[in-house]
N, C-alpha and C positions, 0 to 999 in steps of 0.2 A: 759782223755787223748788220749789216743789209738787211740780214735777217731779222735782228731783232727789232730793227727800225721801222719794218716792214707790221712785222708784230704790233710796236706799241704804237703806230701811226695809225692800226688797224681798232687798235683800242681807244685810244683818245679821240677820234672821229664819232665814236659811238656815244662816249662820254659828253660830248659838246653836243649831240642831237638828243639823249637825253634829260640834259639839265636845259636844256631850248624848251621845252613844256615849260617849265618853270619861268624861263626867263621873259617867256610870251605869255604868260597868266594876269601879268597884273593889269595888260594893256587890250588881250584881246580875248581872256578868258579861258578854259579850258575844256573842249570839247572835241569831236570827232573834227568839225571843222578845220580848230588848229592843227590837230595832228596831221591828219591831212597835207594841210599847207605847208608845214614844217618838213614833212618827209619825202614831199615832190618839190621844194627848192631844193632841200640837203643833196636830195638823188640827183638833180637836174645840174645842178653847182660841181656835185664830183664825177659828172658824165663831162662838163668840161673841161674841167681841171684836169683830167684823166687824156683827154681827148689834147690837150694843152701840152701836158708833161710829156707824150710820147713824142711830139713834134720835135718839142723842145729835147730830148732826148737823142734824138737822130741827126739835129742837127750843133747841139754842143753838149756832147757826154759827157760831163765831170765829175768826181764827187762833191767838188762846190757846188752845179749846177743842183745837185740833191739838196745838199745843205740849206742850196738858198732857195726850195721850196719848204724845205721844213720849217726853216725862219719865217715864209710867209703864211705858213701856218699857223705859228705860235705869233705873230705880229698881229695877225688879222683877231687869233680869238683875244690879246689884249686889247685891240678896239672894243672888241665885241662885249666883255668886260666893262671898257669906259663909256661907251655910247650907246650900250641900249636903253638904258635910263631915257636919252635925250630923242632917237627913232623911235621908242614907243611910246610915248607922248605927243610927239608930232602924231603918229598915226593914230591915236586915240580921237586926235582932238581936228583932223581933217580927214579921216575916210569913216562914214557914219555904215557905207557897206559891212557885213562883219567878215564875208567870203575876200572880199578884194582889201582889207584891212590885216587878215590875218596872214595871206600872202604877200604882201606888202612891208609887214615885222617879220616874217620869214626872210624875206628879201634883204630889208636890210640890216638887220641883225647879223645871220650867218652865211649870206652870198660869199663873204669874201672866203674867213678861215676855212668853209667848207670846198672851194675853188682851190685851195694851196692845199689841202687832204687830199684831193681829188687827183695831183700832180706827181703825188710821192709814189703808189704802188710802179705806174708804167715807167716812171723814172727807173726805180729801185728793178724792175724784171730787167729792162734793157743794160742795167751795170753788171749784171750778173750772168747775161747771156752770155758763154764763150765759143757755144759750135751749137750751130743749128741741127748737128745728131740728139742734143741734150736740151734742146729747147722748149721744149713740151713739159718733160720735169720739171725743168725753172720755174716754168710758168706756173704748174700746179703747186708747186714745192711754197711759190709764195705766193700766192692766191690763198691758197690753206692755212699757210700762217697769218695772212693777214683775217681771213675769216677767224679764225682762231681766237687772236686779237679782241677780234669785234664782239665775239660773243662774250670775251670776259669784263668788255669795255661795258658792255649791257648790264649785264649782273652787277658789277660793280656800281657803274651813276646810277641804275635802279633802285639795286637794294642797300646799298650803302652810304655813298658820297651823299644823296640827294636828303639821306638820312640825318646825316652829321656837318655839313658845313650849305653855307650859302651859295644860292647860283654865281656870284655876282665870283666867290673867292675859289669856286672850283672852276668858271672862267680863265683866274688868272693862273690857277694851277695846271691848267691846259695849256697853257701859252708856256711859263717857263719851260715844260718837260718835251715842249716841243722845239724849244731854242736850243737845249740840254741835248736834244739829237744830232743838231745843227751841229753845235759847236765836235760832236763826237765823230760825227762823219767826214767832217773837213777844218781839225783845229788850224790849221794854215792862215793867216789873213782874215781872224776872226776878230778885230779889233771892234767892227761896227756891231756884231751880234752879241760878240759878249758882252757890251754895253747898253743894248736892249735887254739882255737876260737880265743884267742887275737892275733894269727897269722895272723890270716886269716884278723879280723881286720884292723890290720897292714897292708896288702898284701892289702884293698880294700883302703885305704888311700895312700899309695904311690904307686898304680897305675893310682889314679888320679893325683897325683901331676906329678906322667910323663908324662902323657898325656900332662897337664897343657904345663909340662917344654918342649914336644916335640914342641907343638903348638907355644911355643913361641920364639924357636930357628930358625922355616919357615925350617927345612929342607927339612920337608914332612907333609903332614895333612892327616888324615882318618879321614871320616865325614862315621856316619854307617845312614841309614835310614828304614823303612819298606822292602825297595825299592832294594838297593844296599851296597854295602861296597867301599866307593869312598877313593881313593889316588889322592892325588895332589901333584905333584912334581917334580922340575925344573932339566933341563940336557942341553948340548950345541947337538946340529948340526952340525956336521964337516960338513958333503955333502953341507950346506949352508955357507960353511968358519965362520964357529966356532959359529953361533947366538943362544943364551940364548932362550932356548923354555921351556915353563912349560905344563905339562901332566896332562892327568887326567886316572885314571885305574878303571878300576870297573872288570875285569878279569886277570890273573896272564897269565902272557903274551902276552898282549894287551893293546894297550893306546887308548882308546877310542875318545881323544876330548886333539888338542893341541893348541898353541899359542906362537909367534914369540912375546917375549918380546919388541922388539923394535916396533912390528908391529901388536899392538891388533887385528887389520879388516881385516889380510891378512889368505889365507886358508893356515893350513899346510899340512897335510895330503893331497898325491895324489888323493887318489878319492874324497874329496870335491870341490878340482879344477871342476871335471865333473859336476858338479852344475851347472855351467858356460852354458850348453845346455841348458838348462832349457832358460833363458833370449835370447838369441842364435835364440830357436823355438821360444817363445812368448815374443819379444821383447816389445811389450806394457801392459805388465803384470802387471794390476794394485793388483788384491787381488793374497796375497802369504800363500797358509797353507805348514807348515812345523811339520809333523810327527817325533817326537823324537826330543828335545834339547841338550841334550847333554852339551856340553860345548857353543854354539850356537854361534858357530864358523861360520853357513854359514847364520845365519841371521843377523850378527853384519855386512857381508860384503856386504848383502842387502841394508841393511839399510844406511853405510858407501860411500853409491854409487860408492861402485867398481865395481860393474858388470855391463853388457852391455844392464841393463832396458835403456830404452828412459827416465823414466821419475822418477829416483825413489824417488823423494820429494813426488812422488802422491802412492807409495805404500802402501797399509795397509798388514800387516805380523799376523798372528794367529802361535803362536805357542804352539804347544800339546805336551806335556811332562807328564808324569805319576808320575815320583819324583821330590815333590817339590823340596827337597836339592839338586835336581840336577840345580835346576834356583838358588838356595842359593849359591851354589860352583860358577856358572857363573857369578854370579853379582860381589862375592868376588874376586877368584881372577882370572877370566876369563874375567875382564873389559865390563861385561855384564852393561851398562847404562841405564838409563830409555829413553824412545822414546814412541811418542804419538802415531805414527805409531804401536808399537809392541803393541801386546797381544797376552798374554800366559794363555793356561788352562790347570791347572794339572790333567791329568785324561789318562786313556786309551786311544793310538790313536784310536784301533776297536769302541770302546763303544762312541766315540766323533764323528768318522765315522756314527756310525748306525743313532746317533739321528739329524745328521747336514742335514739341508734344503738347504743351501745357497750352491752359488760357488764360486768357485778360479779358478783361468785363472791358475794357478801353483798350483801341490801340491810334495812336496819332501818330501821323504820316508828316513829317516835315523834308524830304529830300529833294524836293523840287523847286530850288534857289533862284534857277534864273534862265536866259534860253543862251548861255554860255556852257551849261552843263546840267542835263536832261539824262537821268537815267531811269532810259526806259523799262529799265527791266522791273522795276516796282510797279509799272502800271500798265499791265499786261495780262492774259486771262488766267495762265498760268500763276500771275502773280496773286488773283483775286482767289484764286482757289486754296494759295499758302495763306492768305488775310482771314478769308474766312474760316480757315480752321485753327488759327488764333484768338479767334472771336469767343468767347462762352456765351450761352444762350442769354436774349436778352442785353448781351451788348453791342457797343457800336465799332467802326472804323472812321477817323475825322481825317480828311488828307488836304493838302494846300496843295492848290495845282494853279500856275498861272497860265492864261489863257481866256480867250473867250468864251461864250458858250453857245452864239449860234454864228452862224456862218460858217465862211473861208478862216476866220481868225478861230475858230472855236473847234477848229479838226481834232486840237492835240484833246482837251476837256473831252469832244464826244468818244474821241477811240478809248481815250481811260473809264467814263461811263459805262460806254457800252463791256468792257472788262469785268467792270465790277459785277453789273448787271448780268452779265450770265451767274457771279455765283452767290450773291444778297437778294432778298427778299426787292428789299426796298432801298433806293439809290437817292439821297436828295442835293440838292448843289444852292450856296449861297453866295450870293453877287457881293463881295468885303467892300468894295470902293464905288462902282456904280451897278446901284440894281438897277436904277431906268434905265440904262443902256447896256444892258446882256451881250450885244455885238465887239463890246471895248475892252479889251485884253486888260486882266484884272486877279486878283487875286482872287481867288475859288474857292470855298470851304465844300469840301465832298463828304459828307455823310452817309454809309452803308451799314445797315442793317440785314441782320441774320434772317429775322423774322417781318415782316407787316406790324406797323406801327397802328397805336390805338389812337385814330387822331380826335376822338372825342374827350381824350383827357389829356391838354397839354401840358401840364405838370404829372409828375411822378408820385404815385404815393406815399408819402413822408415826406416831400423838398419844404420845408419850411422852410428849411436857409433860404432855398434858392429865391422863395415867393421872400425872403425878409432881406436878402444883398444885393439879389444880380436880377429881381423880376426886371427894372425897366431894361436894365442895358440886352437880355436875352431876349426880350419882347421884339428888340430894336432890329438886336441879330436874327432871328426869327421872321422877320418882316423883309428883310432881304431876300426872301428864300425865292428862287427861279421858280415858277407858275406855270412856263409856255410849255408846245408838245417837247415830249423827251424821246423821241423819236426821228432819231438821226441817221443817214447816208452811212456815214464815215464806218470801215470795220475797226472793230475791236483792236490793241494792240493785243502781236503775241509775240512770246520768246523768238522765234522764227522772223515775222516780220513787222516791223517797228519802225516805221519810219520819220520819226519824232523828229529829224532834224529838217526833213521839208515843213510837220503841221507848225512847228517852229519858228519858221521864214518870220511870220506875224509880225514876232519879239522884236526883228531887228527893227523897225519902224518906230518902237516907239524911244 
């Protein structure tokens, strides 16, 4: 039984850690900072638990002691399932620094169960050692079993559980399993642990019923996938006369997609309207690639004929979205319908570009959602080469980047600009929110062209529709172009060196 206990404990602690990123996402986002904090805190608590478990085993060695350690891990997991919304909300509201917030959230939510998980292996090893002559083999065998369990738990948690179950349900399941192991190791005098197990089973059932009730009420929808914790909710845009909107968020404090309920194919966020520059620059575009689907706002707008493309009925649009759940959310809540002109690929945008042989008239890139998750691999020199290969002659790339243009706060943009400039003949930048303050962090629309543009021809030939329907808005967008010097000292991002977390520190002040 000791061997099975060590194996399953090793598996369950990794399930706890894998689901940890999902638990933290609504409060501190998903980024290298969050993963670093989670892994560091869990390892620290496992180490403290191992120290405490070893000392306890030397002083009070019994099966009951191991059972109590297992029960502590189960109870800690149950408390995590029960209290993580309260702890996470407190961290979000009370701590402004992402580094501190991520560590505090990891400690407040996962320290207790991780500590008790750490006690299990040294206690079990001490119970199994019968002779010093075989102690090395015993320690090695049990550590190997624990590691094998951890490998299973890693793949089980990352590939299976978070794809089919909510985070809280998984945490309740971990609690139930650990308490069941506790009862198996010391069934005698187990009334308290049996009662706790029954409460955890009840908590699992209530959690499932609450999720269904919340889903039926429709106030807020939560969809968890291997890539995102997606929240869908509704609100009112008072700046637009009180129009009802539906929003999608994957990070705290940011909405990644939005839709007017009375006009699903309109563009809601200001920065998405700047993708109208694409049809302005390439009005006869027939093939369009969009990297990053989100709520599919731009594809819906294009396919509805709302853009200034000369022949929208002839457009063929390919959207590359890494998360199938994101597409499902767009179909369910963001009015994404079936369209023969639309092709959806569920894979990483960079991986798609690396294999792509075809060329597109327009390439839209919208993968930089917030400072919580900066996909550096799409802004490097190597990515720029892949983007250049994907653009047809006379085409254009439009990329949304969140950064300033000038100064220290502009290093993220500057490094991406330098990378794009290595492969494109001309790169322009438009300040979406504050063109008069290029030193402020804002959405930037970066336009890259494989050939130098003819500045004497502001409208391409045959762009009558642009002149009739989009000229004034497009002219306003063109007026936001940054005209200062674009000679920056910041080095371009590369696949080998991309310090985006350091460059994105300015966003923590926003």
